[in-house]
N, CA, C and O atoms as a GROMACS GRO file, in nm:
protein
  300
    1MET      N    1   2.234   3.037  14.051
    1MET     CA    2   2.220   2.895  14.025
    1MET      C    3   2.215   2.820  14.157
    1MET      O    4   2.290   2.849  14.250
    2THR      N    5   2.126   2.723  14.163
    2THR     CA    6   2.118   2.641  14.282
    2THR      C    7   2.212   2.522  14.268
    2THR      O    8   2.270   2.498  14.162
    3LYS      N    9   2.226   2.448  14.376
    3LYS     CA   10   2.314   2.330  14.372
    3LYS      C   11   2.261   2.224  14.277
    3LYS      O   12   2.339   2.150  14.218
    4GLN      N   13   2.127   2.216  14.261
    4GLN     CA   14   2.070   2.117  14.169
    4GLN      C   15   2.108   2.148  14.025
    4GLN      O   16   2.125   2.055  13.945
    5ASP      N   17   2.122   2.274  13.991
    5ASP     CA   18   2.154   2.312  13.854
    5ASP      C   19   2.301   2.292  13.821
    5ASP      O   20   2.337   2.290  13.703
    6ASP      N   21   2.386   2.277  13.920
    6ASP     CA   22   2.530   2.267  13.897
    6ASP      C   23   2.574   2.128  13.849
    6ASP      O   24   2.688   2.113  13.808
    7LYS      N   25   2.487   2.028  13.854
    7LYS     CA   26   2.528   1.891  13.824
    7LYS      C   27   2.495   1.853  13.680
    7LYS      O   28   2.396   1.898  13.622
    8PHE      N   29   2.581   1.767  13.623
    8PHE     CA   30   2.551   1.701  13.496
    8PHE      C   31   2.497   1.563  13.530
    8PHE      O   32   2.552   1.495  13.616
    9THR      N   33   2.390   1.522  13.464
    9THR     CA   34   2.334   1.389  13.484
    9THR      C   35   2.344   1.312  13.353
    9THR      O   36   2.296   1.358  13.249
   10LEU      N   37   2.408   1.195  13.357
   10LEU     CA   38   2.433   1.115  13.237
   10LEU      C   39   2.397   0.970  13.260
   10LEU      O   40   2.401   0.921  13.373
   11GLU      N   41   2.361   0.901  13.152
   11GLU     CA   42   2.346   0.756  13.155
   11GLU      C   43   2.482   0.696  13.119
   11GLU      O   44   2.543   0.737  13.020
   12ALA      N   45   2.529   0.602  13.196
   12ALA     CA   46   2.662   0.544  13.172
   12ALA      C   47   2.658   0.393  13.197
   12ALA      O   48   2.559   0.340  13.247
   13LYS      N   49   2.768   0.326  13.161
   13LYS     CA   50   2.776   0.181  13.177
   13LYS      C   51   2.892   0.148  13.270
   13LYS      O   52   3.003   0.200  13.254
   14VAL      N   53   2.868   0.061  13.368
   14VAL     CA   54   2.970   0.020  13.463
   14VAL      C   55   3.064  -0.080  13.394
   14VAL      O   56   3.018  -0.178  13.335
   15THR      N   57   3.193  -0.053  13.401
   15THR     CA   58   3.290  -0.142  13.337
   15THR      C   59   3.369  -0.225  13.437
   15THR      O   60   3.411  -0.336  13.405
   16GLN      N   61   3.389  -0.173  13.559
   16GLN     CA   62   3.471  -0.245  13.656
   16GLN      C   63   3.426  -0.209  13.797
   16GLN      O   64   3.399  -0.093  13.826
   17ALA      N   65   3.418  -0.309  13.884
   17ALA     CA   66   3.388  -0.288  14.026
   17ALA      C   67   3.519  -0.281  14.103
   17ALA      O   68   3.606  -0.366  14.086
   18LEU      N   69   3.532  -0.181  14.187
   18LEU     CA   70   3.651  -0.160  14.268
   18LEU      C   71   3.615  -0.170  14.416
   18LEU      O   72   3.497  -0.171  14.450
   19PRO      N   73   3.714  -0.179  14.506
   19PRO     CA   74   3.683  -0.186  14.649
   19PRO      C   75   3.615  -0.058  14.699
   19PRO      O   76   3.620   0.047  14.634
   20ASN      N   77   3.551  -0.069  14.816
   20ASN     CA   78   3.487   0.042  14.886
   20ASN      C   79   3.374   0.106  14.807
   20ASN      O   80   3.359   0.228  14.809
   21ALA      N   81   3.296   0.025  14.736
   21ALA     CA   82   3.179   0.071  14.661
   21ALA      C   83   3.216   0.177  14.557
   21ALA      O   84   3.140   0.271  14.535
   22MET      N   85   3.331   0.160  14.493
   22MET     CA   86   3.373   0.248  14.384
   22MET      C   87   3.365   0.170  14.253
   22MET      O   88   3.379   0.047  14.253
   23PHE      N   89   3.342   0.240  14.144
   23PHE     CA   90   3.325   0.176  14.014
   23PHE      C   91   3.392   0.260  13.906
   23PHE      O   92   3.397   0.382  13.915
   24LYS      N   93   3.443   0.191  13.804
   24LYS     CA   94   3.485   0.257  13.680
   24LYS      C   95   3.363   0.258  13.590
   24LYS      O   96   3.301   0.154  13.566
   25VAL      N   97   3.329   0.377  13.539
   25VAL     CA   98   3.208   0.395  13.460
   25VAL      C   99   3.246   0.457  13.326
   25VAL      O  100   3.324   0.552  13.321
   26GLU      N  101   3.191   0.401  13.218
   26GLU     CA  102   3.219   0.450  13.083
   26GLU      C  103   3.108   0.545  13.039
   26GLU      O  104   2.991   0.507  13.036
   27LEU      N  105   3.145   0.666  13.005
   27LEU     CA  106   3.048   0.768  12.963
   27LEU      C  107   3.009   0.748  12.817
   27LEU      O  108   3.087   0.693  12.739
   28PRO      N  109   2.888   0.792  12.779
   28PRO     CA  110   2.841   0.770  12.642
   28PRO      C  111   2.885   0.880  12.545
   28PRO      O  112   2.801   0.941  12.479
   29ASN      N  113   3.014   0.906  12.537
   29ASN     CA  114   3.062   1.006  12.440
   29ASN      C  115   3.152   0.937  12.337
   29ASN      O  116   3.176   0.817  12.346
   30GLU      N  117   3.202   1.013  12.241
   30GLU     CA  118   3.281   0.955  12.133
   30GLU      C  119   3.413   0.898  12.182
   30GLU      O  120   3.462   0.800  12.127
   31GLN      N  121   3.471   0.959  12.287
   31GLN     CA  122   3.602   0.916  12.335
   31GLN      C  123   3.592   0.797  12.431
   31GLN      O  124   3.695   0.741  12.468
   32LYS      N  125   3.472   0.757  12.470
   32LYS     CA  126   3.452   0.647  12.567
   32LYS      C  127   3.530   0.674  12.696
   32LYS      O  128   3.606   0.589  12.743
   33THR      N  129   3.512   0.792  12.750
   33THR     CA  130   3.582   0.836  12.871
   33THR      C  131   3.540   0.751  12.991
   33THR      O  132   3.421   0.725  13.009
   34GLU      N  133   3.635   0.710  13.072
   34GLU     CA  134   3.606   0.637  13.196
   34GLU      C  135   3.629   0.729  13.314
   34GLU      O  136   3.730   0.799  13.321
   35ILE      N  137   3.534   0.729  13.408
   35ILE     CA  138   3.548   0.808  13.529
   35ILE      C  139   3.535   0.715  13.649
   35ILE      O  140   3.492   0.601  13.637
   36LEU      N  141   3.573   0.766  13.765
   36LEU     CA  142   3.560   0.694  13.891
   36LEU      C  143   3.432   0.741  13.957
   36LEU      O  144   3.412   0.861  13.975
   37ALA      N  145   3.345   0.648  13.994
   37ALA     CA  146   3.216   0.684  14.053
   37ALA      C  147   3.193   0.605  14.182
   37ALA      O  148   3.234   0.490  14.193
   38TYR      N  149   3.127   0.669  14.277
   38TYR     CA  150   3.092   0.602  14.402
   38TYR      C  151   2.940   0.593  14.412
   38TYR      O  152   2.868   0.662  14.340
   39VAL      N  153   2.892   0.508  14.502
   39VAL     CA  154   2.749   0.484  14.518
   39VAL      C  155   2.691   0.587  14.614
   39VAL      O  156   2.752   0.617  14.717
   40SER      N  157   2.574   0.641  14.580
   40SER     CA  158   2.511   0.740  14.667
   40SER      C  159   2.463   0.676  14.796
   40SER      O  160   2.450   0.553  14.805
   41GLY      N  161   2.437   0.757  14.895
   41GLY     CA  162   2.399   0.708  15.028
   41GLY      C  163   2.270   0.629  15.031
   41GLY      O  164   2.262   0.528  15.101
   42LYS      N  165   2.169   0.672  14.956
   42LYS     CA  166   2.042   0.598  14.956
   42LYS      C  167   2.057   0.462  14.893
   42LYS      O  168   1.992   0.366  14.935
   43MET      N  169   2.142   0.450  14.792
   43MET     CA  170   2.164   0.320  14.730
   43MET      C  171   2.239   0.227  14.825
   43MET      O  172   2.213   0.107  14.827
   44ARG      N  173   2.331   0.282  14.904
   44ARG     CA  174   2.400   0.201  15.006
   44ARG      C  175   2.303   0.155  15.113
   44ARG      O  176   2.306   0.039  15.155
   45ARG      N  177   2.217   0.247  15.158
   45ARG     CA  178   2.124   0.217  15.266
   45ARG      C  179   2.026   0.106  15.227
   45ARG      O  180   1.988   0.024  15.311
   46HIS      N  181   1.984   0.105  15.101
   46HIS     CA  182   1.886   0.006  15.055
   46HIS      C  183   1.952  -0.115  14.988
   46HIS      O  184   1.883  -0.195  14.925
   47TYR      N  185   2.085  -0.128  15.001
   47TYR     CA  186   2.161  -0.243  14.951
   47TYR      C  187   2.136  -0.270  14.803
   47TYR      O  188   2.116  -0.385  14.763
   48ILE      N  189   2.138  -0.166  14.721
   48ILE     CA  190   2.124  -0.182  14.576
   48ILE      C  191   2.257  -0.236  14.522
   48ILE      O  192   2.362  -0.174  14.541
   49ARG      N  193   2.252  -0.350  14.456
   49ARG     CA  194   2.372  -0.413  14.402
   49ARG      C  195   2.401  -0.359  14.262
   49ARG      O  196   2.310  -0.342  14.181
   50ILE      N  197   2.526  -0.332  14.236
   50ILE     CA  198   2.569  -0.285  14.105
   50ILE      C  199   2.678  -0.379  14.055
   50ILE      O  200   2.774  -0.407  14.126
   51LEU      N  201   2.662  -0.427  13.933
   51LEU     CA  202   2.756  -0.520  13.873
   51LEU      C  203   2.811  -0.462  13.744
   51LEU      O  204   2.747  -0.376  13.682
   52PRO      N  205   2.930  -0.506  13.701
   52PRO     CA  206   2.981  -0.461  13.571
   52PRO      C  207   2.883  -0.497  13.460
   52PRO      O  208   2.832  -0.609  13.455
   53GLY      N  209   2.859  -0.403  13.371
   53GLY     CA  210   2.763  -0.422  13.263
   53GLY      C  211   2.631  -0.352  13.288
   53GLY      O  212   2.552  -0.336  13.195
   54ASP      N  213   2.604  -0.309  13.411
   54ASP     CA  214   2.479  -0.239  13.443
   54ASP      C  215   2.480  -0.099  13.385
   54ASP      O  216   2.586  -0.036  13.373
   55THR      N  217   2.363  -0.051  13.349
   55THR     CA  218   2.346   0.088  13.307
   55THR      C  219   2.304   0.168  13.429
   55THR      O  220   2.211   0.130  13.499
   56VAL      N  221   2.373   0.278  13.455
   56VAL     CA  222   2.348   0.358  13.575
   56VAL      C  223   2.334   0.505  13.536
   56VAL      O  224   2.376   0.548  13.429
   57THR      N  225   2.273   0.582  13.626
   57THR     CA  226   2.267   0.726  13.612
   57THR      C  227   2.374   0.786  13.701
   57THR      O  228   2.382   0.755  13.819
   58VAL      N  229   2.458   0.873  13.643
   58VAL     CA  230   2.571   0.931  13.713
   58VAL      C  231   2.554   1.082  13.718
   58VAL      O  232   2.521   1.145  13.618
   59GLU      N  233   2.578   1.139  13.837
   59GLU     CA  234   2.582   1.284  13.852
   59GLU      C  235   2.728   1.327  13.860
   59GLU      O  236   2.808   1.264  13.930
   60MET      N  237   2.762   1.434  13.788
   60MET     CA  238   2.899   1.484  13.789
   60MET      C  239   2.898   1.633  13.816
   60MET      O  240   2.806   1.704  13.776
   61SER      N  241   3.000   1.680  13.884
   61SER     CA  242   3.017   1.821  13.910
   61SER      C  243   3.092   1.885  13.792
   61SER      O  244   3.179   1.820  13.734
   62PRO      N  245   3.060   2.009  13.756
   62PRO     CA  246   3.135   2.072  13.648
   62PRO      C  247   3.278   2.108  13.688
   62PRO      O  248   3.360   2.143  13.602
   63TYR      N  249   3.310   2.100  13.816
   63TYR     CA  250   3.444   2.136  13.863
   63TYR      C  251   3.544   2.023  13.851
   63TYR      O  252   3.662   2.047  13.830
   64ASP      N  253   3.496   1.897  13.863
   64ASP     CA  254   3.586   1.782  13.850
   64ASP      C  255   3.517   1.678  13.762
   64ASP      O  256   3.428   1.607  13.809
   65LEU      N  257   3.557   1.669  13.637
   65LEU     CA  258   3.490   1.581  13.543
   65LEU      C  259   3.549   1.440  13.540
   65LEU      O  260   3.522   1.363  13.449
   66THR      N  261   3.630   1.406  13.641
   66THR     CA  262   3.688   1.271  13.648
   66THR      C  263   3.620   1.186  13.754
   66THR      O  264   3.650   1.067  13.765
   67LYS      N  265   3.530   1.244  13.832
   67LYS     CA  266   3.463   1.171  13.940
   67LYS      C  267   3.313   1.193  13.930
   67LYS      O  268   3.267   1.294  13.877
   68GLY      N  269   3.237   1.097  13.984
   68GLY     CA  270   3.092   1.109  13.981
   68GLY      C  271   3.026   1.028  14.091
   68GLY      O  272   3.092   0.955  14.165
   69ARG      N  273   2.893   1.043  14.100
   69ARG     CA  274   2.814   0.970  14.200
   69ARG      C  275   2.705   0.894  14.128
   69ARG      O  276   2.633   0.952  14.046
   70ILE      N  277   2.693   0.765  14.156
   70ILE     CA  278   2.590   0.681  14.096
   70ILE      C  279   2.462   0.699  14.179
   70ILE      O  280   2.462   0.674  14.299
   71THR      N  281   2.354   0.743  14.112
   71THR     CA  282   2.230   0.772  14.185
   71THR      C  283   2.118   0.676  14.150
   71THR      O  284   2.018   0.671  14.222
   72TYR      N  285   2.130   0.600  14.040
   72TYR     CA  286   2.022   0.511  13.998
   72TYR      C  287   2.081   0.398  13.915
   72TYR      O  288   2.170   0.419  13.834
   73ARG      N  289   2.029   0.276  13.937
   73ARG     CA  290   2.072   0.162  13.857
   73ARG      C  291   1.956   0.121  13.765
   73ARG      O  292   1.848   0.086  13.812
   74GLY      N  293   1.981   0.126  13.635
   74GLY     CA  294   1.880   0.084  13.538
   74GLY      C  295   1.888  -0.064  13.512
   74GLY      O  296   1.936  -0.140  13.596
   75ARG      N  297   1.841  -0.105  13.398
   75ARG     CA  298   1.843  -0.247  13.364
   75ARG      C  299   1.972  -0.288  13.299
   75ARG      O  300   1.990  -0.404  13.264
   0.00000   0.00000   0.00000
């Protein structure tokens, strides 16, 4: 397996903005699980703004399901 295959990619909703470009993100499952997510480097470099209520794409590692990386901001 390559590193690309090791990630889970999900659509999620931002619920809370935290300091240092960290966000609480609600996953689209039955339990409404919240994880801690940070902004990817390209989004920081291009000054993509993320606000509570935005729909984002989150990548998660199968080793730690409580943290993730925001890679795309939808509408």
